[in-house]
C-alpha positions as protocol buffer text, in pm:
chain_id: "A"
residue {
  index: 1
  type: MET
  ca { x: 409 y: -618 z: -1955 }
}
residue {
  index: 2
  type: LEU
  ca { x: 78 y: -493 z: -1824 }
}
residue {
  index: 3
  type: THR
  ca { x: -56 y: -151 z: -1916 }
}
residue {
  index: 4
  type: VAL
  ca { x: -217 y: -11 z: -1601 }
}
residue {
  index: 5
  type: ALA
  ca { x: -432 y: 292 z: -1521 }
}
residue {
  index: 6
  type: SER
  ca { x: -236 y: 380 z: -1205 }
}
residue {
  index: 7
  type: LEU
  ca { x: 119 y: 264 z: -1140 }
}
residue {
  index: 8
  type: LYS
  ca { x: 84 y: 355 z: -773 }
}
residue {
  index: 9
  type: ARG
  ca { x: -233 y: 151 z: -725 }
}
residue {
  index: 10
  type: SER
  ca { x: -96 y: -147 z: -918 }
}
residue {
  index: 11
  type: LEU
  ca { x: 236 y: -136 z: -733 }
}
residue {
  index: 12
  type: GLU
  ca { x: 56 y: -138 z: -399 }
}
residue {
  index: 13
  type: PHE
  ca { x: -155 y: -434 z: -513 }
}
residue {
  index: 14
  type: TYR
  ca { x: 136 y: -648 z: -637 }
}
residue {
  index: 15
  type: GLN
  ca { x: 345 y: -567 z: -329 }
}
residue {
  index: 16
  type: ARG
  ca { x: 63 y: -637 z: -82 }
}
residue {
  index: 17
  type: ALA
  ca { x: -94 y: -938 z: -248 }
}
residue {
  index: 18
  type: LEU
  ca { x: 208 y: -1117 z: -393 }
}
residue {
  index: 19
  type: GLY
  ca { x: 517 y: -972 z: -229 }
}
residue {
  index: 20
  type: PHE
  ca { x: 676 y: -810 z: -536 }
}
residue {
  index: 21
  type: THR
  ca { x: 944 y: -544 z: -487 }
}
residue {
  index: 22
  type: VAL
  ca { x: 1056 y: -268 z: -723 }
}
residue {
  index: 23
  type: GLU
  ca { x: 1367 y: -351 z: -920 }
}
residue {
  index: 24
  type: THR
  ca { x: 1358 y: -55 z: -1163 }
}
residue {
  index: 25
  type: ALA
  ca { x: 1154 y: 264 z: -1181 }
}
residue {
  index: 26
  type: ASP
  ca { x: 1192 y: 468 z: -1500 }
}
residue {
  index: 27
  type: PRO
  ca { x: 1235 y: 757 z: -1482 }
}
residue {
  index: 28
  type: PRO
  ca { x: 1320 y: 736 z: -1110 }
}
residue {
  index: 29
  type: ALA
  ca { x: 1165 y: 1071 z: -1007 }
}
residue {
  index: 30
  type: SER
  ca { x: 827 y: 1014 z: -1171 }
}
residue {
  index: 31
  type: PRO
  ca { x: 808 y: 662 z: -1315 }
}
residue {
  index: 32
  type: VAL
  ca { x: 591 y: 558 z: -1607 }
}
residue {
  index: 33
  type: PHE
  ca { x: 751 y: 209 z: -1609 }
}
residue {
  index: 34
  type: LEU
  ca { x: 818 y: -34 z: -1323 }
}
residue {
  index: 35
  type: SER
  ca { x: 1005 y: -361 z: -1322 }
}
residue {
  index: 36
  type: LEU
  ca { x: 890 y: -569 z: -1026 }
}
residue {
  index: 37
  type: PHE
  ca { x: 1071 y: -872 z: -889 }
}
residue {
  index: 38
  type: ARG
  ca { x: 973 y: -1167 z: -668 }
}
residue {
  index: 39
  type: GLY
  ca { x: 1201 y: -1468 z: -642 }
}
residue {
  index: 40
  type: GLY
  ca { x: 1280 y: -1560 z: -1002 }
}
residue {
  index: 41
  type: THR
  ca { x: 979 y: -1376 z: -1145 }
}
residue {
  index: 42
  type: LYS
  ca { x: 974 y: -1034 z: -1307 }
}
residue {
  index: 43
  type: LEU
  ca { x: 663 y: -835 z: -1388 }
}
residue {
  index: 44
  type: PHE
  ca { x: 666 y: -516 z: -1594 }
}
residue {
  index: 45
  type: LEU
  ca { x: 405 y: -245 z: -1544 }
}
residue {
  index: 46
  type: ILE
  ca { x: 365 y: 59 z: -1770 }
}
residue {
  index: 47
  type: SER
  ca { x: 135 y: 355 z: -1723 }
}
residue {
  index: 48
  type: ALA
  ca { x: -155 y: 388 z: -1965 }
}
residue {
  index: 49
  type: ASN
  ca { x: -58 y: 756 z: -1989 }
}
residue {
  index: 50
  type: SER
  ca { x: 288 y: 669 z: -2121 }
}
residue {
  index: 51
  type: ARG
  ca { x: 360 y: 719 z: -2489 }
}
residue {
  index: 52
  type: ARG
  ca { x: 529 y: 376 z: -2478 }
}
residue {
  index: 53
  type: SER
  ca { x: 222 y: 190 z: -2353 }
}
residue {
  index: 54
  type: ALA
  ca { x: 20 y: -60 z: -2550 }
}
residue {
  index: 55
  type: VAL
  ca { x: -348 y: 2 z: -2619 }
}
residue {
  index: 56
  type: PHE
  ca { x: -505 y: -2 z: -2273 }
}
residue {
  index: 57
  type: ALA
  ca { x: -841 y: -142 z: -2384 }
}
residue {
  index: 58
  type: GLY
  ca { x: -660 y: -438 z: -2543 }
}
residue {
  index: 59
  type: ARG
  ca { x: -622 y: -616 z: -2210 }
}
residue {
  index: 60
  type: LYS
  ca { x: -937 y: -824 z: -2260 }
}
residue {
  index: 61
  type: GLY
  ca { x: -872 y: -1195 z: -2254 }
}
residue {
  index: 62
  type: ILE
  ca { x: -539 y: -1172 z: -2074 }
}
residue {
  index: 63
  type: ARG
  ca { x: -472 y: -1394 z: -1773 }
}
residue {
  index: 64
  type: LEU
  ca { x: -134 y: -1376 z: -1610 }
}
residue {
  index: 65
  type: TYR
  ca { x: -7 y: -1695 z: -1441 }
}
residue {
  index: 66
  type: LEU
  ca { x: 252 y: -1692 z: -1166 }
}
residue {
  index: 67
  type: GLU
  ca { x: 421 y: -2007 z: -1037 }
}
residue {
  index: 68
  type: VAL
  ca { x: 510 y: -1971 z: -670 }
}
residue {
  index: 69
  type: ASP
  ca { x: 648 y: -2194 z: -396 }
}
residue {
  index: 70
  type: ASN
  ca { x: 330 y: -2193 z: -188 }
}
residue {
  index: 71
  type: ALA
  ca { x: 1 y: -2086 z: -348 }
}
residue {
  index: 72
  type: GLU
  ca { x: -191 y: -2156 z: -28 }
}
residue {
  index: 73
  type: ASP
  ca { x: 12 y: -1902 z: 172 }
}
residue {
  index: 74
  type: LEU
  ca { x: -38 y: -1636 z: -96 }
}
residue {
  index: 75
  type: TYR
  ca { x: -409 y: -1718 z: -117 }
}
residue {
  index: 76
  type: ARG
  ca { x: -447 y: -1658 z: 257 }
}
residue {
  index: 77
  type: ASN
  ca { x: -245 y: -1335 z: 230 }
}
residue {
  index: 78
  type: CYS
  ca { x: -464 y: -1213 z: -57 }
}
residue {
  index: 79
  type: GLN
  ca { x: -777 y: -1287 z: 146 }
}
residue {
  index: 80
  type: SER
  ca { x: -637 y: -1099 z: 446 }
}
residue {
  index: 81
  type: VAL
  ca { x: -561 y: -784 z: 245 }
}
residue {
  index: 82
  type: GLY
  ca { x: -898 y: -782 z: 65 }
}
residue {
  index: 83
  type: VAL
  ca { x: -796 y: -893 z: -284 }
}
residue {
  index: 84
  type: ARG
  ca { x: -1089 y: -990 z: -509 }
}
residue {
  index: 85
  type: ILE
  ca { x: -1064 y: -1368 z: -552 }
}
residue {
  index: 86
  type: ILE
  ca { x: -1252 y: -1491 z: -862 }
}
residue {
  index: 87
  type: LYS
  ca { x: -1160 y: -1860 z: -836 }
}
residue {
  index: 88
  type: GLU
  ca { x: -1111 y: -2006 z: -491 }
}
residue {
  index: 89
  type: LEU
  ca { x: -809 y: -2216 z: -400 }
}
residue {
  index: 90
  type: THR
  ca { x: -841 y: -2555 z: -569 }
}
residue {
  index: 91
  type: THR
  ca { x: -621 y: -2864 z: -587 }
}
residue {
  index: 92
  type: ASN
  ca { x: -573 y: -3073 z: -898 }
}
residue {
  index: 93
  type: GLU
  ca { x: -435 y: -3399 z: -757 }
}
residue {
  index: 94
  type: ARG
  ca { x: -411 y: -3568 z: -1096 }
}
residue {
  index: 95
  type: GLU
  ca { x: -196 y: -3297 z: -1257 }
}
residue {
  index: 96
  type: GLY
  ca { x: -20 y: -3190 z: -939 }
}
residue {
  index: 97
  type: TYR
  ca { x: -97 y: -2826 z: -877 }
}
residue {
  index: 98
  type: LEU
  ca { x: -274 y: -2595 z: -633 }
}
residue {
  index: 99
  type: GLU
  ca { x: -424 y: -2276 z: -782 }
}
residue {
  index: 100
  type: PHE
  ca { x: -640 y: -1970 z: -731 }
}
residue {
  index: 101
  type: VAL
  ca { x: -727 y: -1673 z: -951 }
}
residue {
  index: 102
  type: MET
  ca { x: -767 y: -1309 z: -848 }
}
residue {
  index: 103
  type: ARG
  ca { x: -838 y: -982 z: -1023 }
}
residue {
  index: 104
  type: ASP
  ca { x: -592 y: -691 z: -1005 }
}
residue {
  index: 105
  type: PRO
  ca { x: -695 y: -322 z: -984 }
}
residue {
  index: 106
  type: ASP
  ca { x: -706 y: -290 z: -1366 }
}
residue {
  index: 107
  type: GLY
  ca { x: -923 y: -597 z: -1413 }
}
residue {
  index: 108
  type: PHE
  ca { x: -647 y: -838 z: -1520 }
}
residue {
  index: 109
  type: GLU
  ca { x: -695 y: -1197 z: -1408 }
}
residue {
  index: 110
  type: VAL
  ca { x: -393 y: -1325 z: -1218 }
}
residue {
  index: 111
  type: GLY
  ca { x: -368 y: -1700 z: -1167 }
}
residue {
  index: 112
  type: VAL
  ca { x: -133 y: -1818 z: -893 }
}
residue {
  index: 113
  type: TYR
  ca { x: -26 y: -2181 z: -868 }
}
residue {
  index: 114
  type: SER
  ca { x: 227 y: -2408 z: -703 }
}
residue {
  index: 115
  type: LEU
  ca { x: 329 y: -2754 z: -816 }
}
residue {
  index: 116
  type: PHE
  ca { x: 352 y: -3078 z: -623 }
}
residue {
  index: 117
  type: LYS
  ca { x: 406 y: -3438 z: -721 }
}
residue {
  index: 118
  type: PRO
  ca { x: 78 y: -3585 z: -858 }
}
residue {
  index: 119
  type: VAL
  ca { x: -81 y: -3871 z: -665 }
}
residue {
  index: 120
  type: ASN
  ca { x: -10 y: -4124 z: -938 }
}
residue {
  index: 121
  type: GLU
  ca { x: 361 y: -4037 z: -929 }
}
residue {
  index: 122
  type: THR
  ca { x: 434 y: -4057 z: -556 }
}
residue {
  index: 123
  type: GLU
  ca { x: 723 y: -4291 z: -482 }
}
residue {
  index: 124
  type: SER
  ca { x: 558 y: -4450 z: -180 }
}
residue {
  index: 125
  type: GLY
  ca { x: 234 y: -4519 z: -364 }
}
residue {
  index: 126
  type: GLU
  ca { x: 42 y: -4342 z: -87 }
}
residue {
  index: 127
  type: LYS
  ca { x: -255 y: -4129 z: -180 }
}
residue {
  index: 128
  type: GLY
  ca { x: -233 y: -3758 z: -123 }
}
residue {
  index: 129
  type: ARG
  ca { x: 6 y: -3494 z: -238 }
}
residue {
  index: 130
  type: SER
  ca { x: 379 y: -3478 z: -193 }
}
residue {
  index: 131
  type: ASN
  ca { x: 522 y: -3126 z: -186 }
}
residue {
  index: 132
  type: LEU
  ca { x: 838 y: -3074 z: -386 }
}
C-alpha cells in the first residue's frame, strides 16, 4: 500500500503509465482508498489525508517492483506519456531480466521488469535472450 498525496493524480499516473484499472474505490462516492489491478498484480493506494493512512513522510527508501510480461513495451509507453524515468531500460543477460525504474507523482521509485531465459540456460546454446 502506498500513501499518496493525491489519489486522483496517482490513479492517472498508474493508469497511463502501467495500464492499471480500478478494482475497488472506498468509499465509492469520494474514495480515500483505491485497489488497482493489472493482470495478476494488485496495488493499493490510500490518501495521505485518510485517518487510515500510514505516515506519509515514511516513504523514503521504498522502491516498488512490478513484474510484467513486456518491460520494453511499458518503457516506451512511459516515455510517450512523459513519465520521469530514473534508470533507463537495461538488460541483464546473465540473470535474465529487462528492467527500468521510474518515479511516480509522490516520489516513489517504481521498478518494472520482465524475465527471460538467461543466455547460459538457452536450450540451443545460442547467445542472446530467449523470451518466455
